[in-house]
DRENDO-1510 file (C-alpha; in Angstrom, 1 decimal, always signed):
<recs>
REC; n; res; u; v; w
REC; 1; UNK; +255.6; +16.7; +91.3 .
REC; 2; UNK; +253.3; +19.6; +90.0 .
REC; 3; UNK; +254.6; +22.3; +87.4 .
REC; 4; UNK; +256.1; +25.3; +89.3 .
REC; 5; UNK; +253.4; +27.5; +87.4 .
REC; 6; UNK; +250.8; +25.5; +89.1 .
REC; 7; UNK; +252.1; +25.8; +92.6 .
REC; 8; UNK; +252.3; +29.5; +92.2 .
REC; 9; UNK; +249.7; +31.9; +93.6 .
REC; 10; UNK; +249.3; +35.0; +91.6 .
REC; 11; UNK; +252.6; +34.4; +89.8 .
REC; 12; UNK; +254.4; +34.3; +93.2 .
REC; 13; UNK; +256.2; +30.9; +94.2 .
REC; 14; UNK; +257.7; +29.8; +97.7 .
REC; 15; UNK; +260.3; +27.5; +97.8 .
REC; 16; UNK; +258.8; +25.6; +100.7 .
REC; 17; UNK; +255.6; +25.0; +98.2 .
REC; 18; UNK; +257.8; +23.4; +95.8 .
REC; 19; UNK; +259.6; +21.5; +98.1 .
REC; 20; UNK; +256.6; +20.2; +99.9 .
REC; 21; UNK; +255.3; +19.2; +96.3 .
REC; 22; UNK; +258.2; +16.7; +95.7 .
REC; 23; UNK; +260.7; +19.0; +93.9 .
REC; 24; UNK; +264.3; +17.8; +95.2 .
REC; 25; UNK; +266.1; +20.9; +96.2 .
REC; 26; UNK; +268.9; +20.8; +93.5 .
REC; 27; UNK; +266.5; +19.8; +90.7 .
REC; 28; UNK; +264.0; +22.9; +91.9 .
REC; 29; UNK; +267.2; +25.4; +91.9 .
REC; 30; UNK; +268.2; +24.3; +88.2 .
REC; 31; UNK; +264.6; +24.4; +87.0 .
REC; 32; UNK; +264.2; +28.0; +88.5 .
REC; 33; UNK; +267.5; +29.3; +86.9 .
REC; 34; UNK; +266.5; +27.4; +83.3 .
REC; 35; UNK; +263.0; +28.7; +83.2 .
REC; 36; UNK; +263.8; +32.3; +84.3 .
REC; 37; UNK; +262.2; +32.6; +87.7 .
REC; 38; UNK; +263.0; +35.9; +89.5 .
REC; 39; UNK; +264.2; +35.8; +93.0 .
REC; 40; UNK; +262.0; +38.2; +95.2 .
REC; 41; UNK; +263.6; +37.7; +98.4 .
REC; 42; UNK; +264.9; +34.5; +100.3 .
REC; 43; UNK; +262.3; +32.0; +99.8 .
REC; 44; UNK; +260.3; +33.6; +97.4 .
REC; 45; UNK; +260.2; +33.8; +93.4 .
REC; 46; UNK; +258.1; +35.7; +90.7 .
REC; 47; UNK; +257.1; +33.9; +87.6 .
REC; 48; UNK; +259.2; +34.5; +84.4 .
REC; 49; UNK; +258.2; +37.9; +82.8 .
REC; 50; UNK; +256.3; +39.2; +85.9 .
REC; 51; UNK; +256.9; +42.7; +86.9 .
REC; 52; UNK; +258.4; +42.7; +90.2 .
REC; 53; UNK; +256.9; +45.8; +91.9 .
REC; 54; UNK; +256.3; +46.8; +95.4 .
REC; 55; UNK; +252.8; +44.9; +95.6 .
REC; 56; UNK; +254.5; +41.6; +94.2 .
REC; 57; UNK; +257.4; +41.9; +96.7 .
REC; 58; UNK; +254.9; +42.6; +99.6 .
REC; 59; UNK; +252.7; +39.7; +98.4 .
REC; 60; UNK; +255.7; +37.4; +98.8 .
REC; 61; UNK; +256.6; +38.7; +102.3 .
REC; 62; UNK; +253.0; +38.2; +103.4 .
REC; 63; UNK; +252.8; +34.8; +102.1 .
REC; 64; UNK; +256.1; +34.0; +104.0 .
REC; 65; UNK; +255.1; +35.7; +107.2 .
REC; 66; UNK; +251.4; +35.4; +107.6 .
REC; 67; UNK; +251.1; +37.7; +110.4 .
REC; 68; UNK; +252.8; +40.6; +108.5 .
REC; 69; UNK; +250.6; +43.8; +108.0 .
REC; 70; UNK; +251.5; +46.7; +105.9 .
REC; 71; UNK; +251.5; +50.2; +107.5 .
REC; 72; UNK; +252.4; +53.6; +106.9 .
REC; 73; UNK; +253.7; +54.5; +103.3 .
REC; 74; UNK; +253.0; +51.0; +102.0 .
REC; 75; UNK; +249.4; +51.1; +103.3 .
REC; 76; UNK; +249.0; +54.3; +101.7 .
REC; 77; UNK; +249.8; +52.9; +98.4 .
REC; 78; UNK; +247.4; +50.2; +98.9 .
REC; 79; UNK; +244.7; +52.5; +99.7 .
REC; 80; UNK; +245.6; +54.9; +97.2 .
REC; 81; UNK; +246.3; +57.8; +99.4 .
REC; 82; UNK; +248.6; +60.6; +98.4 .
REC; 83; UNK; +251.4; +61.8; +100.3 .
REC; 84; UNK; +253.3; +65.1; +99.9 .
REC; 85; UNK; +256.7; +63.1; +99.1 .
REC; 86; UNK; +257.2; +60.0; +97.4 .
REC; 87; UNK; +256.2; +56.8; +98.9 .
REC; 88; UNK; +258.8; +55.6; +101.5 .
REC; 89; UNK; +260.4; +52.2; +101.8 .
REC; 90; UNK; +257.9; +49.5; +102.7 .
REC; 91; UNK; +257.2; +49.0; +106.4 .
REC; 92; UNK; +255.5; +46.3; +108.2 .
REC; 93; UNK; +254.0; +45.9; +111.7 .
REC; 94; UNK; +256.5; +44.8; +114.2 .
REC; 95; UNK; +254.1; +44.5; +117.1 .
REC; 96; UNK; +250.5; +43.3; +117.4 .
REC; 97; UNK; +247.7; +45.5; +116.1 .
REC; 98; UNK; +243.9; +45.6; +117.4 .
REC; 99; UNK; +241.7; +43.4; +114.8 .
REC; 100; UNK; +239.6; +46.4; +114.2 .
REC; 101; UNK; +242.6; +48.4; +112.8 .
REC; 102; UNK; +243.4; +45.9; +110.0 .
REC; 103; UNK; +241.9; +44.9; +106.9 .
REC; 104; UNK; +242.5; +43.1; +103.5 .
REC; 105; UNK; +242.6; +45.5; +100.6 .
REC; 106; UNK; +243.7; +44.6; +97.0 .
REC; 107; UNK; +244.8; +41.3; +98.2 .
REC; 108; UNK; +247.2; +42.5; +101.0 .
REC; 109; UNK; +246.8; +42.7; +104.8 .
REC; 110; UNK; +247.1; +46.4; +105.4 .
REC; 111; UNK; +246.0; +49.1; +108.6 .
REC; 112; UNK; +242.8; +50.5; +107.7 .
REC; 113; UNK; +242.6; +53.9; +106.1 .
REC; 114; UNK; +241.8; +55.6; +109.4 .
REC; 115; UNK; +244.7; +53.7; +111.0 .
REC; 116; UNK; +247.1; +54.5; +108.2 .
REC; 117; UNK; +246.3; +58.2; +108.0 .
REC; 118; UNK; +246.5; +58.6; +111.7 .
REC; 119; UNK; +249.8; +57.1; +111.9 .
REC; 120; UNK; +251.1; +59.1; +108.9 .
REC; 121; UNK; +249.6; +62.2; +110.6 .
REC; 122; UNK; +251.5; +61.4; +114.0 .
REC; 123; UNK; +254.7; +60.7; +112.2 .
REC; 124; UNK; +254.7; +63.4; +109.5 .
REC; 125; UNK; +257.5; +65.8; +109.4 .
REC; 126; UNK; +255.5; +68.9; +108.7 .
REC; 127; UNK; +252.3; +70.4; +108.9 .
REC; 128; UNK; +251.9; +70.4; +105.2 .
REC; 129; UNK; +252.9; +66.5; +105.0 .
REC; 130; UNK; +250.3; +65.6; +107.6 .
REC; 131; UNK; +247.4; +67.8; +106.1 .
REC; 132; UNK; +248.0; +66.4; +102.5 .
REC; 133; UNK; +247.7; +62.9; +103.8 .
REC; 134; UNK; +244.6; +63.5; +105.6 .
REC; 135; UNK; +243.1; +65.8; +102.7 .
REC; 136; UNK; +243.5; +63.0; +100.2 .
REC; 137; UNK; +241.8; +60.3; +102.5 .
REC; 138; UNK; +239.0; +62.7; +103.2 .
REC; 139; UNK; +238.4; +63.6; +99.7 .
REC; 140; UNK; +237.0; +62.0; +96.3 .
REC; 141; UNK; +240.1; +61.9; +94.4 .
REC; 142; UNK; +241.8; +60.3; +91.0 .
REC; 143; UNK; +244.8; +58.5; +92.1 .
REC; 144; UNK; +247.1; +56.3; +89.8 .
REC; 145; UNK; +244.2; +56.8; +87.4 .
REC; 146; UNK; +241.9; +55.2; +89.4 .
REC; 147; UNK; +238.7; +57.4; +90.5 .
REC; 148; UNK; +237.7; +56.4; +94.2 .
REC; 149; UNK; +235.5; +57.7; +96.9 .
REC; 150; UNK; +236.6; +59.3; +100.5 .
REC; 151; UNK; +238.2; +56.6; +102.4 .
REC; 152; UNK; +237.5; +58.1; +106.0 .
REC; 153; UNK; +235.3; +60.3; +107.9 .
REC; 154; UNK; +236.8; +63.2; +110.0 .
REC; 155; UNK; +235.1; +61.5; +113.0 .
REC; 156; UNK; +237.2; +58.3; +112.5 .
REC; 157; UNK; +240.3; +60.2; +112.1 .
REC; 158; UNK; +239.4; +62.2; +115.5 .
REC; 159; UNK; +238.7; +58.8; +117.2 .
REC; 160; UNK; +242.2; +57.3; +116.1 .
REC; 161; UNK; +244.2; +60.5; +117.2 .
REC; 162; UNK; +242.2; +60.3; +120.5 .
REC; 163; UNK; +244.2; +57.3; +121.4 .
REC; 164; UNK; +247.3; +58.0; +123.5 .
REC; 165; UNK; +250.1; +57.3; +121.0 .
REC; 166; UNK; +253.4; +59.3; +120.2 .
REC; 167; UNK; +252.8; +62.4; +118.2 .
REC; 168; UNK; +248.9; +62.3; +118.8 .
REC; 169; UNK; +248.6; +65.9; +120.4 .
REC; 170; UNK; +250.2; +67.4; +117.5 .
REC; 171; UNK; +248.4; +65.5; +115.1 .
REC; 172; UNK; +245.3; +66.6; +116.9 .
REC; 173; UNK; +246.2; +70.2; +116.5 .
REC; 174; UNK; +246.8; +69.6; +112.6 .
REC; 175; UNK; +243.4; +67.7; +111.9 .
REC; 176; UNK; +241.0; +70.9; +111.9 .
REC; 177; UNK; +243.1; +72.2; +109.2 .
REC; 178; UNK; +241.9; +69.6; +106.9 .
REC; 179; UNK; +239.3; +70.3; +104.0 .
REC; 180; UNK; +237.3; +67.6; +102.4 .
REC; 181; UNK; +236.8; +69.5; +99.1 .
REC; 182; UNK; +240.7; +69.6; +98.5 .
REC; 183; UNK; +241.3; +68.2; +94.9 .
REC; 184; UNK; +245.2; +67.6; +95.3 .
REC; 185; UNK; +248.2; +67.8; +97.3 .
REC; 186; UNK; +249.0; +71.2; +95.6 .
REC; 187; UNK; +245.6; +72.5; +96.5 .
REC; 188; UNK; +246.0; +71.4; +100.0 .
REC; 189; UNK; +249.4; +73.3; +100.3 .
REC; 190; UNK; +248.2; +76.4; +98.6 .
REC; 191; UNK; +245.3; +76.5; +100.9 .
REC; 192; UNK; +247.7; +76.5; +104.1 .
REC; 193; UNK; +250.0; +79.0; +102.7 .
REC; 194; UNK; +247.0; +81.4; +101.8 .
REC; 195; UNK; +245.9; +80.8; +105.5 .
REC; 196; UNK; +249.4; +81.6; +106.8 .
REC; 197; UNK; +249.2; +85.0; +104.8 .
REC; 198; UNK; +245.6; +85.8; +106.1 .
REC; 199; UNK; +244.0; +84.9; +103.1 .
REC; 200; UNK; +240.7; +82.6; +103.3 .
REC; 201; UNK; +238.9; +81.8; +100.3 .
REC; 202; UNK; +236.1; +79.4; +99.6 .
REC; 203; UNK; +237.2; +75.9; +98.6 .
REC; 204; UNK; +235.8; +74.5; +95.4 .
REC; 205; UNK; +232.5; +76.6; +95.6 .
REC; 206; UNK; +229.8; +76.2; +93.1 .
REC; 207; UNK; +229.6; +79.0; +90.6 .
REC; 208; UNK; +227.5; +78.8; +87.3 .
REC; 209; UNK; +228.3; +80.2; +83.7 .
REC; 210; UNK; +225.7; +82.1; +81.8 .
REC; 211; UNK; +224.3; +79.1; +80.1 .
REC; 212; UNK; +224.0; +77.3; +83.3 .
REC; 213; UNK; +226.8; +75.1; +83.6 .
REC; 214; UNK; +228.1; +74.4; +87.0 .
REC; 215; UNK; +232.0; +74.8; +87.6 .
REC; 216; UNK; +234.0; +74.5; +90.9 .
REC; 217; UNK; +237.1; +76.7; +91.0 .
REC; 218; UNK; +239.8; +75.6; +93.4 .
REC; 219; UNK; +239.5; +78.5; +95.4 .
REC; 220; UNK; +237.2; +81.8; +95.4 .
REC; 221; UNK; +237.2; +85.2; +97.1 .
REC; 222; UNK; +233.7; +85.8; +96.4 .
REC; 223; UNK; +233.3; +89.1; +97.6 .
REC; 224; UNK; +236.3; +90.6; +95.4 .
REC; 225; UNK; +235.3; +88.2; +92.5 .
REC; 226; UNK; +238.7; +86.7; +92.4 .
REC; 227; UNK; +238.8; +82.8; +91.4 .
REC; 228; UNK; +242.4; +80.8; +91.9 .
REC; 229; UNK; +243.3; +77.6; +90.2 .
REC; 230; UNK; +246.2; +75.2; +91.0 .
REC; 231; UNK; +247.0; +73.1; +88.2 .
REC; 232; UNK; +248.9; +69.8; +88.9 .
REC; 233; UNK; +252.0; +68.6; +87.1 .
REC; 234; UNK; +250.2; +66.1; +84.8 .
REC; 235; UNK; +247.3; +68.4; +84.0 .
REC; 236; UNK; +248.3; +69.2; +80.3 .
REC; 237; UNK; +249.5; +65.7; +79.6 .
REC; 238; UNK; +247.5; +65.5; +76.4 .
REC; 239; UNK; +246.4; +67.8; +73.7 .
REC; 240; UNK; +242.9; +66.9; +74.6 .
REC; 241; UNK; +243.4; +67.8; +78.4 .
REC; 242; UNK; +244.9; +71.1; +77.5 .
REC; 243; UNK; +241.7; +72.1; +75.3 .
REC; 244; UNK; +239.5; +71.1; +78.0 .
REC; 245; UNK; +241.7; +73.3; +80.5 .
REC; 246; UNK; +241.5; +76.3; +77.9 .
REC; 247; UNK; +237.5; +75.6; +77.6 .
REC; 248; UNK; +237.2; +75.5; +81.4 .
REC; 249; UNK; +239.1; +78.9; +81.9 .
REC; 250; UNK; +237.1; +80.5; +79.4 .
REC; 251; UNK; +233.9; +79.3; +81.1 .
REC; 252; UNK; +235.1; +80.3; +84.5 .
REC; 253; UNK; +235.8; +83.8; +83.5 .
REC; 254; UNK; +232.2; +84.2; +82.0 .
REC; 255; UNK; +230.6; +83.4; +85.1 .
REC; 256; UNK; +228.7; +86.4; +86.7 .
REC; 257; UNK; +230.5; +87.6; +89.8 .
REC; 258; UNK; +234.1; +86.4; +88.8 .
REC; 259; UNK; +236.1; +89.5; +87.7 .
REC; 260; UNK; +239.6; +87.7; +87.5 .
REC; 261; UNK; +241.2; +84.4; +87.6 .
REC; 262; UNK; +244.6; +83.5; +88.7 .
REC; 263; UNK; +246.4; +80.2; +87.8 .
REC; 264; UNK; +249.5; +78.7; +89.6 .
REC; 265; UNK; +251.1; +75.6; +88.7 .
REC; 266; UNK; +251.9; +73.0; +91.4 .
REC; 267; UNK; +255.7; +73.8; +91.1 .
REC; 268; UNK; +255.0; +77.6; +92.0 .
REC; 269; UNK; +252.8; +76.5; +95.1 .
REC; 270; UNK; +255.6; +74.2; +96.2 .
REC; 271; UNK; +258.6; +76.2; +95.7 .
REC; 272; UNK; +257.6; +79.9; +95.6 .
REC; 273; UNK; +254.6; +80.0; +97.7 .
REC; 274; UNK; +255.5; +83.6; +98.9 .
REC; 275; UNK; +255.2; +84.9; +95.2 .
REC; 276; UNK; +252.1; +83.1; +94.9 .
REC; 277; UNK; +250.3; +84.7; +98.0 .
REC; 278; UNK; +251.8; +88.1; +97.3 .
REC; 279; UNK; +250.2; +87.8; +93.7 .
REC; 280; UNK; +246.8; +87.2; +95.1 .
REC; 281; UNK; +247.1; +89.8; +97.8 .
REC; 282; UNK; +247.9; +92.2; +94.9 .
REC; 283; UNK; +245.1; +91.2; +92.8 .
REC; 284; UNK; +242.6; +91.7; +95.8 .
REC; 285; UNK; +243.7; +95.0; +96.6 .
REC; 286; UNK; +243.3; +95.8; +93.0 .
REC; 287; UNK; +239.9; +94.4; +92.5 .
REC; 288; UNK; +239.1; +96.1; +96.1 .
REC; 289; UNK; +240.3; +99.5; +94.9 .
REC; 290; UNK; +238.3; +99.3; +91.8 .
REC; 291; UNK; +235.1; +98.7; +93.8 .
REC; 292; UNK; +235.7; +100.9; +96.7 .
REC; 293; UNK; +235.5; +97.9; +99.2 .
REC; 294; UNK; +236.0; +94.1; +99.8 .
REC; 295; UNK; +237.5; +91.5; +101.8 .
REC; 296; UNK; +240.5; +89.1; +101.9 .
REC; 297; UNK; +238.3; +86.4; +102.7 .
REC; 298; UNK; +235.6; +84.4; +100.8 .
</recs>
């Protein structure tokens, strides 16, 4: 009989592997208990001390059921696609999927990024949830501490949503609201709320400091000279990050053509969007009055 650690794959052991290697059921059960193996689900165990997170659980389930494919929220986590709300419970396919809609990523069988985003948009509970998901996949992001490139192209999403599936018509109407320059879920929601208030800034435009440094404010009403910055929950996570933020704020204010910078937290964007848009509208009115003209658009 082989030792259980040798039979395991990536720290996951299936009971059937141990039995096939000659372990008697009673002796196997005693050894699993004695050595501290952790039960993941019926028929699967995690090695002693191994963290049994969602990836380990999904790995075990796919080892038990080779046709299983991660979908929806679980696939989003694998691809590092941000969602407006926390990740939903794991979901796996209960019906066959076209081979071109399935891929192997981070050791798991999942729906492709394009199919995952299309599924999430079709089943989204709100416009904001749908566009946040699409923006995340369309843009370059740092997610879970990992910097990644864009996962899909707009044309790929359009092709997925052209297929007749429940929720596709509504999803197709939301797709044009996406923007590949969006840097975070909070930025996406802020852009949508501003558009609802007839405020249409440029997104992530280039500006230059007097010394030639290139910056990209989250939003810019260029004709009025108003920049708007949206800061995420963890933006000031360390003293160094706070110092960088202060330096960036000062540099942004020094750019020719920028007369004022407004800053909003993610919490304000999500919970008090009306106050955010009213503050922006008031600032635009003040700047316009000071120059004798202007626009509420970029």
